[in-house]
FIFI-220525 format. One record per residue (C-alpha): chain; residue in one letter; x, y, z. Coordinates in steps of 0.05 Angstrom, whole numbers, plus 5000, padded with zeros to 4 digits. Example, Ala and Ser with C-alpha at 12.3 -4.5 7.8 and 13.67 -1.06 7.14 Angstrom:
FIFI-220525
+-------+------+------+------+------+
: kette : rest :   xx :   yy :   zz :
+-------+------+------+------+------+
:     A :    A : 5246 : 4910 : 5156 :
:     A :    S : 5273 : 4979 : 5143 :
+-------+------+------+------+------+
This chain:
FIFI-220525
+-------+------+------+------+------+
: kette : rest :   xx :   yy :   zz :
+-------+------+------+------+------+
:     A :    M : 3914 : 0639 : 4180 :
:     A :    K : 3927 : 0709 : 4155 :
:     A :    T : 3931 : 0768 : 4202 :
:     A :    Q : 3907 : 0835 : 4177 :
:     A :    I : 3929 : 0901 : 4207 :
:     A :    A : 3923 : 0975 : 4192 :
:     A :    A : 3977 : 1026 : 4208 :
:     A :    I : 3986 : 1100 : 4197 :
:     A :    E : 4053 : 1135 : 4188 :
:     A :    F : 4065 : 1210 : 4192 :
:     A :    G : 4122 : 1232 : 4147 :
:     A :    T : 4148 : 1303 : 4139 :
:     A :    S : 4108 : 1314 : 4075 :
:     A :    K : 4057 : 1258 : 4071 :
:     A :    I : 4012 : 1215 : 4114 :
:     A :    V : 4011 : 1141 : 4093 :
:     A :    T : 3959 : 1091 : 4116 :
:     A :    V : 3971 : 1018 : 4099 :
:     A :    I : 3927 : 0957 : 4106 :
:     A :    A : 3970 : 0894 : 4105 :
:     A :    Q : 3964 : 0819 : 4114 :
:     A :    S : 4015 : 0769 : 4138 :
:     A :    G : 4016 : 0694 : 4132 :
:     A :    G : 4023 : 0691 : 4056 :
:     A :    M : 4085 : 0684 : 4012 :
:     A :    D : 4103 : 0757 : 4024 :
:     A :    R : 4114 : 0782 : 4095 :
:     A :    L : 4089 : 0851 : 4074 :
:     A :    D : 4027 : 0838 : 4033 :
:     A :    I : 3999 : 0908 : 4024 :
:     A :    I : 3926 : 0903 : 4004 :
:     A :    G : 3910 : 0976 : 4010 :
:     A :    S : 3946 : 1042 : 4019 :
:     A :    G : 3929 : 1116 : 4022 :
:     A :    T : 3982 : 1170 : 4013 :
:     A :    V : 3961 : 1242 : 4025 :
:     A :    P : 4007 : 1303 : 4022 :
:     A :    Y : 4007 : 1352 : 4079 :
:     A :    D : 4051 : 1406 : 4109 :
:     A :    G : 4085 : 1361 : 4161 :
:     A :    Y : 4117 : 1384 : 4225 :
:     A :    S : 4178 : 1421 : 4251 :
:     A :    D : 4207 : 1434 : 4319 :
:     A :    G : 4156 : 1386 : 4350 :
:     A :    D : 4094 : 1422 : 4323 :
:     A :    W : 4047 : 1411 : 4265 :
:     A :    N : 4059 : 1464 : 4212 :
:     A :    T : 3985 : 1470 : 4196 :
:     A :    P : 3946 : 1438 : 4253 :
:     A :    G : 3879 : 1458 : 4224 :
:     A :    Q : 3887 : 1411 : 4165 :
:     A :    M : 3907 : 1349 : 4204 :
:     A :    I : 3840 : 1316 : 4217 :
:     A :    Q : 3819 : 1321 : 4144 :
:     A :    R : 3886 : 1296 : 4118 :
:     A :    V : 3884 : 1237 : 4165 :
:     A :    R : 3813 : 1221 : 4144 :
:     A :    D : 3832 : 1225 : 4070 :
:     A :    S : 3892 : 1178 : 4079 :
:     A :    I : 3850 : 1127 : 4117 :
:     A :    A : 3793 : 1131 : 4067 :
:     A :    A : 3840 : 1119 : 4008 :
:     A :    A : 3869 : 1057 : 4040 :
:     A :    E : 3800 : 1031 : 4057 :
:     A :    L : 3777 : 1041 : 3986 :
:     A :    E : 3835 : 1003 : 3955 :
:     A :    A : 3830 : 0946 : 4005 :
:     A :    N : 3754 : 0945 : 4005 :
:     A :    S : 3759 : 0940 : 4081 :
:     A :    K : 3736 : 0986 : 4137 :
:     A :    I : 3788 : 1007 : 4189 :
:     A :    K : 3762 : 1004 : 4259 :
:     A :    E : 3828 : 0993 : 4295 :
:     A :    I : 3897 : 1020 : 4277 :
:     A :    Y : 3969 : 1022 : 4298 :
:     A :    V : 4003 : 1090 : 4298 :
:     A :    G : 4075 : 1103 : 4279 :
:     A :    V : 4110 : 1156 : 4320 :
:     A :    P : 4159 : 1194 : 4275 :
:     A :    G : 4230 : 1210 : 4294 :
:     A :    E : 4213 : 1282 : 4310 :
:     A :    Y : 4171 : 1258 : 4368 :
:     A :    I : 4215 : 1204 : 4400 :
:     A :    H : 4271 : 1203 : 4451 :
:     A :    V : 4323 : 1147 : 4448 :
:     A :    L : 4358 : 1129 : 4513 :
:     A :    T : 4414 : 1077 : 4516 :
:     A :    C : 4446 : 1046 : 4577 :
:     A :    E : 4495 : 0990 : 4594 :
:     A :    S : 4477 : 0949 : 4656 :
:     A :    E : 4500 : 0886 : 4693 :
:     A :    V : 4468 : 0836 : 4741 :
:     A :    D : 4492 : 0777 : 4781 :
:     A :    L : 4471 : 0706 : 4762 :
:     A :    P : 4455 : 0674 : 4829 :
:     A :    E : 4438 : 0607 : 4798 :
:     A :    G : 4498 : 0610 : 4752 :
:     A :    S : 4458 : 0604 : 4688 :
:     A :    V : 4427 : 0653 : 4638 :
:     A :    D : 4352 : 0647 : 4633 :
:     A :    E : 4293 : 0690 : 4613 :
:     A :    A : 4289 : 0720 : 4683 :
:     A :    A : 4362 : 0742 : 4680 :
:     A :    I : 4352 : 0773 : 4611 :
:     A :    N : 4293 : 0813 : 4637 :
:     A :    A : 4330 : 0831 : 4701 :
:     A :    V : 4390 : 0862 : 4664 :
:     A :    Q : 4344 : 0904 : 4621 :
:     A :    D : 4304 : 0925 : 4682 :
:     A :    A : 4369 : 0947 : 4713 :
:     A :    A : 4382 : 0992 : 4653 :
:     A :    A : 4312 : 1022 : 4661 :
:     A :    D : 4328 : 1037 : 4734 :
:     A :    K : 4394 : 1070 : 4717 :
:     A :    L : 4360 : 1115 : 4666 :
:     A :    N : 4301 : 1128 : 4713 :
:     A :    I : 4254 : 1109 : 4656 :
:     A :    A : 4193 : 1108 : 4702 :
:     A :    Q : 4201 : 1184 : 4711 :
:     A :    S : 4212 : 1200 : 4637 :
:     A :    G : 4143 : 1229 : 4628 :
:     A :    G : 4131 : 1197 : 4560 :
:     A :    L : 4104 : 1131 : 4533 :
:     A :    V : 4157 : 1077 : 4532 :
:     A :    M : 4143 : 1042 : 4465 :
:     A :    H : 4203 : 0996 : 4459 :
:     A :    R : 4257 : 0964 : 4501 :
:     A :    S : 4308 : 0934 : 4454 :
:     A :    P : 4374 : 0898 : 4467 :
:     A :    S : 4436 : 0917 : 4428 :
:     A :    W : 4477 : 0860 : 4457 :
:     A :    F : 4488 : 0814 : 4517 :
:     A :    K : 4553 : 0789 : 4547 :
:     A :    V : 4565 : 0734 : 4598 :
:     A :    D : 4624 : 0747 : 4644 :
:     A :    G : 4650 : 0800 : 4597 :
:     A :    G : 4654 : 0752 : 4539 :
:     A :    K : 4635 : 0760 : 4466 :
:     A :    K : 4574 : 0802 : 4448 :
:     A :    T : 4513 : 0762 : 4428 :
:     A :    M : 4438 : 0771 : 4418 :
:     A :    T : 4423 : 0702 : 4445 :
:     A :    P : 4458 : 0695 : 4512 :
:     A :    G : 4461 : 0627 : 4544 :
:     A :    G : 4505 : 0579 : 4583 :
:     A :    R : 4533 : 0590 : 4652 :
:     A :    G : 4569 : 0647 : 4687 :
:     A :    S : 4568 : 0695 : 4745 :
:     A :    K : 4548 : 0760 : 4712 :
:     A :    L : 4504 : 0782 : 4653 :
:     A :    S : 4514 : 0850 : 4621 :
:     A :    A : 4474 : 0884 : 4566 :
:     A :    M : 4466 : 0946 : 4525 :
:     A :    T : 4392 : 0965 : 4523 :
:     A :    T : 4355 : 1021 : 4486 :
:     A :    F : 4289 : 1052 : 4505 :
:     A :    I : 4247 : 1091 : 4455 :
:     A :    I : 4199 : 1140 : 4487 :
:     A :    A : 4143 : 1177 : 4452 :
:     A :    D : 4127 : 1250 : 4463 :
:     A :    P : 4061 : 1257 : 4502 :
:     A :    Q : 4037 : 1314 : 4458 :
:     A :    F : 4040 : 1271 : 4396 :
:     A :    I : 4002 : 1216 : 4431 :
:     A :    E : 3949 : 1265 : 4453 :
:     A :    D : 3942 : 1298 : 4384 :
:     A :    V : 3936 : 1234 : 4345 :
:     A :    S : 3889 : 1202 : 4396 :
:     A :    E : 3842 : 1261 : 4387 :
:     A :    M : 3846 : 1258 : 4310 :
:     A :    L : 3830 : 1184 : 4307 :
:     A :    G : 3780 : 1188 : 4364 :
:     A :    R : 3738 : 1236 : 4323 :
:     A :    Q : 3734 : 1182 : 4270 :
:     A :    N : 3715 : 1128 : 4319 :
:     A :    I : 3779 : 1089 : 4304 :
:     A :    A : 3811 : 1053 : 4363 :
:     A :    I : 3887 : 1057 : 4371 :
:     A :    L : 3917 : 0988 : 4385 :
:     A :    G : 3986 : 1015 : 4399 :
:     A :    F : 4040 : 1067 : 4386 :
:     A :    L : 4104 : 1043 : 4354 :
:     A :    S : 4168 : 1076 : 4330 :
:     A :    S : 4168 : 1084 : 4254 :
:     A :    T : 4243 : 1095 : 4258 :
:     A :    L : 4257 : 1029 : 4294 :
:     A :    G : 4212 : 0992 : 4245 :
:     A :    E : 4248 : 1023 : 4186 :
:     A :    C : 4316 : 1005 : 4214 :
:     A :    L : 4297 : 0932 : 4228 :
:     A :    L : 4266 : 0923 : 4159 :
:     A :    M : 4318 : 0960 : 4118 :
:     A :    L : 4379 : 0930 : 4152 :
:     A :    S : 4393 : 0855 : 4154 :
:     A :    L : 4414 : 0819 : 4217 :
:     A :    E : 4485 : 0814 : 4191 :
:     A :    E : 4488 : 0889 : 4177 :
:     A :    R : 4461 : 0905 : 4246 :
:     A :    D : 4510 : 0858 : 4279 :
:     A :    R : 4566 : 0897 : 4245 :
:     A :    V : 4533 : 0963 : 4268 :
:     A :    S : 4504 : 1004 : 4211 :
:     A :    L : 4482 : 1076 : 4199 :
:     A :    L : 4415 : 1089 : 4165 :
:     A :    I : 4405 : 1159 : 4138 :
:     A :    D : 4332 : 1175 : 4122 :
:     A :    A : 4332 : 1240 : 4084 :
:     A :    G : 4260 : 1263 : 4083 :
:     A :    Y : 4227 : 1326 : 4056 :
:     A :    L : 4235 : 1372 : 4117 :
:     A :    N : 4287 : 1335 : 4160 :
:     A :    T : 4339 : 1280 : 4159 :
:     A :    E : 4344 : 1224 : 4210 :
:     A :    L : 4408 : 1189 : 4228 :
:     A :    S : 4402 : 1123 : 4264 :
:     A :    V : 4460 : 1079 : 4286 :
:     A :    V : 4434 : 1008 : 4295 :
:     A :    E : 4467 : 0951 : 4332 :
:     A :    G : 4431 : 0885 : 4344 :
:     A :    D : 4357 : 0900 : 4352 :
:     A :    A : 4368 : 0970 : 4379 :
:     A :    I : 4380 : 1042 : 4357 :
:     A :    V : 4441 : 1063 : 4397 :
:     A :    Y : 4444 : 1133 : 4368 :
:     A :    H : 4391 : 1178 : 4339 :
:     A :    A : 4392 : 1249 : 4312 :
:     A :    I : 4346 : 1294 : 4273 :
:     A :    L : 4376 : 1346 : 4226 :
:     A :    P : 4330 : 1404 : 4207 :
:     A :    R : 4341 : 1399 : 4133 :
:     A :    G : 4316 : 1353 : 4078 :
:     A :    G : 4301 : 1347 : 4004 :
:     A :    G : 4246 : 1399 : 4008 :
:     A :    H : 4297 : 1453 : 4023 :
:     A :    I : 4330 : 1439 : 3956 :
:     A :    T : 4261 : 1447 : 3924 :
:     A :    A : 4248 : 1512 : 3962 :
:     A :    D : 4315 : 1541 : 3941 :
:     A :    L : 4300 : 1525 : 3868 :
:     A :    A : 4231 : 1556 : 3873 :
:     A :    T : 4259 : 1619 : 3905 :
:     A :    E : 4319 : 1629 : 3859 :
:     A :    L : 4284 : 1611 : 3794 :
:     A :    R : 4218 : 1644 : 3815 :
:     A :    I : 4176 : 1584 : 3798 :
:     A :    P : 4121 : 1545 : 3835 :
:     A :    M : 4143 : 1491 : 3885 :
:     A :    R : 4111 : 1437 : 3842 :
:     A :    A : 4155 : 1456 : 3782 :
:     A :    A : 4216 : 1463 : 3828 :
:     A :    E : 4205 : 1392 : 3855 :
:     A :    Q : 4202 : 1365 : 3784 :
:     A :    I : 4269 : 1398 : 3768 :
:     A :    K : 4299 : 1371 : 3832 :
:     A :    R : 4277 : 1300 : 3818 :
:     A :    N : 4304 : 1302 : 3747 :
:     A :    Y : 4371 : 1332 : 3766 :
:     A :    V : 4433 : 1289 : 3753 :
:     A :    F : 4496 : 1296 : 3795 :
:     A :    N : 4561 : 1282 : 3756 :
:     A :    P : 4526 : 1283 : 3687 :
:     A :    D : 4554 : 1249 : 3626 :
:     A :    E : 4570 : 1287 : 3562 :
:     A :    F : 4497 : 1286 : 3540 :
:     A :    D : 4472 : 1318 : 3604 :
:     A :    T : 4525 : 1371 : 3613 :
:     A :    N : 4492 : 1421 : 3566 :
:     A :    S : 4421 : 1400 : 3578 :
:     A :    F : 4362 : 1444 : 3599 :
:     A :    S : 4309 : 1435 : 3652 :
:     A :    E : 4239 : 1444 : 3623 :
:     A :    V : 4177 : 1452 : 3667 :
:     A :    F : 4109 : 1485 : 3664 :
:     A :    D : 4081 : 1537 : 3711 :
:     A :    D : 4011 : 1536 : 3741 :
:     A :    S : 3982 : 1569 : 3679 :
:     A :    G : 4013 : 1518 : 3632 :
:     A :    R : 4068 : 1563 : 3606 :
:     A :    R : 4133 : 1527 : 3589 :
:     A :    M : 4196 : 1549 : 3626 :
:     A :    T : 4267 : 1528 : 3607 :
:     A :    F : 4329 : 1535 : 3650 :
:     A :    P : 4401 : 1519 : 3631 :
:     A :    R : 4434 : 1464 : 3671 :
:     A :    E : 4488 : 1513 : 3693 :
:     A :    N : 4437 : 1556 : 3729 :
:     A :    V : 4401 : 1497 : 3760 :
:     A :    S : 4466 : 1463 : 3781 :
:     A :    K : 4490 : 1522 : 3823 :
:     A :    I : 4426 : 1522 : 3863 :
:     A :    V : 4417 : 1447 : 3872 :
:     A :    E : 4489 : 1432 : 3890 :
:     A :    A : 4496 : 1490 : 3938 :
:     A :    S : 4432 : 1469 : 3974 :
:     A :    F : 4453 : 1395 : 3973 :
:     A :    D : 4521 : 1415 : 4002 :
:     A :    E : 4487 : 1447 : 4062 :
:     A :    L : 4452 : 1381 : 4078 :
:     A :    A : 4514 : 1339 : 4063 :
:     A :    D : 4555 : 1384 : 4109 :
:     A :    M : 4506 : 1375 : 4166 :
:     A :    I : 4507 : 1299 : 4156 :
:     A :    D : 4583 : 1298 : 4152 :
:     A :    M : 4592 : 1339 : 4215 :
:     A :    T : 4544 : 1294 : 4254 :
:     A :    V : 4579 : 1231 : 4228 :
:     A :    R : 4648 : 1256 : 4246 :
:     A :    N : 4630 : 1284 : 4314 :
:     A :    D : 4579 : 1233 : 4340 :
:     A :    V : 4572 : 1172 : 4295 :
:     A :    E : 4642 : 1153 : 4275 :
:     A :    P : 4663 : 1128 : 4345 :
:     A :    L : 4604 : 1079 : 4343 :
:     A :    L : 4621 : 1048 : 4276 :
:     A :    G : 4671 : 0993 : 4261 :
:     A :    K : 4713 : 0977 : 4201 :
:     A :    R : 4658 : 0932 : 4173 :
:     A :    S : 4602 : 0980 : 4187 :
:     A :    Q : 4561 : 1005 : 4128 :
:     A :    V : 4520 : 1067 : 4113 :
:     A :    F : 4452 : 1064 : 4080 :
:     A :    L : 4409 : 1119 : 4050 :
:     A :    T : 4333 : 1119 : 4045 :
:     A :    G : 4274 : 1167 : 4045 :
:     A :    G : 4244 : 1209 : 3989 :
:     A :    G : 4286 : 1272 : 4000 :
:     A :    I : 4348 : 1257 : 3959 :
:     A :    A : 4353 : 1181 : 3951 :
:     A :    L : 4317 : 1183 : 3884 :
:     A :    M : 4362 : 1237 : 3855 :
:     A :    R : 4412 : 1207 : 3805 :
:     A :    G : 4482 : 1212 : 3833 :
:     A :    A : 4461 : 1237 : 3902 :
:     A :    R : 4484 : 1173 : 3936 :
:     A :    E : 4553 : 1180 : 3905 :
:     A :    A : 4557 : 1254 : 3923 :
:     A :    L : 4539 : 1240 : 3995 :
:     A :    A : 4590 : 1183 : 3998 :
:     A :    A : 4645 : 1229 : 3974 :
:     A :    R : 4626 : 1280 : 4027 :
:     A :    I : 4626 : 1233 : 4087 :
:     A :    N : 4684 : 1192 : 4059 :
:     A :    R : 4646 : 1126 : 4066 :
:     A :    P : 4610 : 1081 : 4015 :
:     A :    V : 4535 : 1093 : 4016 :
:     A :    K : 4482 : 1044 : 3993 :
:     A :    V : 4409 : 1060 : 3977 :
:     A :    S : 4365 : 1015 : 4018 :
:     A :    T : 4294 : 0996 : 3998 :
:     A :    A : 4244 : 0947 : 4027 :
:     A :    K : 4232 : 0880 : 3994 :
:     A :    S : 4158 : 0888 : 3982 :
:     A :    S : 4113 : 0877 : 3922 :
:     A :    K : 4081 : 0945 : 3934 :
:     A :    L : 4108 : 1013 : 3956 :
:     A :    N : 4179 : 0986 : 3947 :
:     A :    S : 4210 : 1055 : 3942 :
:     A :    P : 4253 : 1094 : 3991 :
:     A :    V : 4194 : 1142 : 3996 :
:     A :    F : 4154 : 1090 : 4034 :
:     A :    S : 4209 : 1056 : 4075 :
:     A :    A : 4183 : 1084 : 4142 :
:     A :    A : 4111 : 1062 : 4128 :
:     A :    L : 4132 : 0992 : 4108 :
:     A :    G : 4179 : 0988 : 4168 :
:     A :    L : 4121 : 1007 : 4213 :
:     A :    A : 4076 : 0953 : 4184 :
:     A :    D : 4131 : 0901 : 4191 :
:     A :    L : 4143 : 0922 : 4263 :
:     A :    V : 4068 : 0913 : 4278 :
:     A :    F : 4072 : 0841 : 4255 :
:     A :    D : 4135 : 0830 : 4296 :
:     A :    S : 4099 : 0858 : 4358 :
:     A :    I : 4039 : 0813 : 4346 :
:     A :    E : 4083 : 0752 : 4338 :
:     A :    S : 4124 : 0770 : 4399 :
:     A :    Q : 4060 : 0778 : 4440 :
:     A :    G : 4036 : 0710 : 4416 :
:     A :    T : 4102 : 0678 : 4437 :
:     A :    Q : 4096 : 0710 : 4506 :
:     A :    D : 4025 : 0685 : 4513 :
:     A :    E : 4047 : 0615 : 4493 :
:     A :    R : 4102 : 0616 : 4546 :
:     A :    L : 4053 : 0640 : 4599 :
:     A :    T : 4004 : 0584 : 4581 :
:     A :    S : 4060 : 0533 : 4584 :
:     A :    R : 4082 : 0558 : 4653 :
:     A :    L : 4011 : 0554 : 4678 :
:     A :    K : 4002 : 0484 : 4652 :
:     A :    N : 4066 : 0462 : 4686 :
:     A :    L : 4045 : 0496 : 4750 :
:     A :    F : 3978 : 0460 : 4753 :
:     A :    G : 4006 : 0394 : 4726 :
:     A :    R : 3966 : 0394 : 4662 :
:     A :    S : 3988 : 0371 : 4594 :
+-------+------+------+------+------+
């Protein structure tokens, strides 16, 4: 039987609502989507709060129209700007000498106590293990066997209360019930990176329009998270300012720009039209100075963060992935970034029949995380039913 869900994701330049089904051949069967541009957020605040209700309404209406389905309940993705990631290593004794579900919960509860999560003041959305070890042995995601001590690295993702309040009001005005708040960043990481890549510890760089997220992922957990206040939109803004052209035309030039051009592109021109339809032409030399200087600012910020904070967390087999709509679609940007951070970089996209572009990786990751949460809840319910049956001697 297919399960249908609706989810809404708030990017830095667009709001994306998806209606998806699971249970078919494709895990992410998107039957409806609505993408609406807006002015995003910065420093924890909406840039144009007065437009939010209408933009949310437009995004939801577009998804409903495509899916021919009315949204009455929805899951909300909390963007990286509004989350706090806390990580802690903990250890508990194994009185019975064996690792069971109770011990696994106990060691993660111990991490929560060490971090004083109960007093964090925000909504705890996720508790995710990075690894477990029995008696200091090898790291694993599926601990078992016998021993005297169980240790674990656990991550907690907490949502900012102001975001919860704002979105609850927006959707409440449309009589849409919120089924849960989930981290879009975690969903994106789990969808974009395979189990093997996460076991080796990987870095996912999501370069958006107004900011860039760096997430180091190990196991099922984000063990490091940072937001850099620069994205692809800053390249666009620099082009618009220096060339004195509209943002729309500047974005077109940015998207068509080629790093490390071949002989046919070296002497090329960028041609766009202004708002009145007048054609404007700019030599590549002029465009290149602006684009590459602006890109270098972002690359320098990423490189500094990687060297100072991320590098100690990565191993020899760790890989770096790039996604998001800010720079991932620019030809040669991946190679330019790889040269700057001195590590190979791969562009990661979701395996989905629709919206399979780096632009929509966070929205697809959110939808996939919703299905994971539903399945996980179903498994927990089955375990509870089984325990009750055993308790009362029923079969």
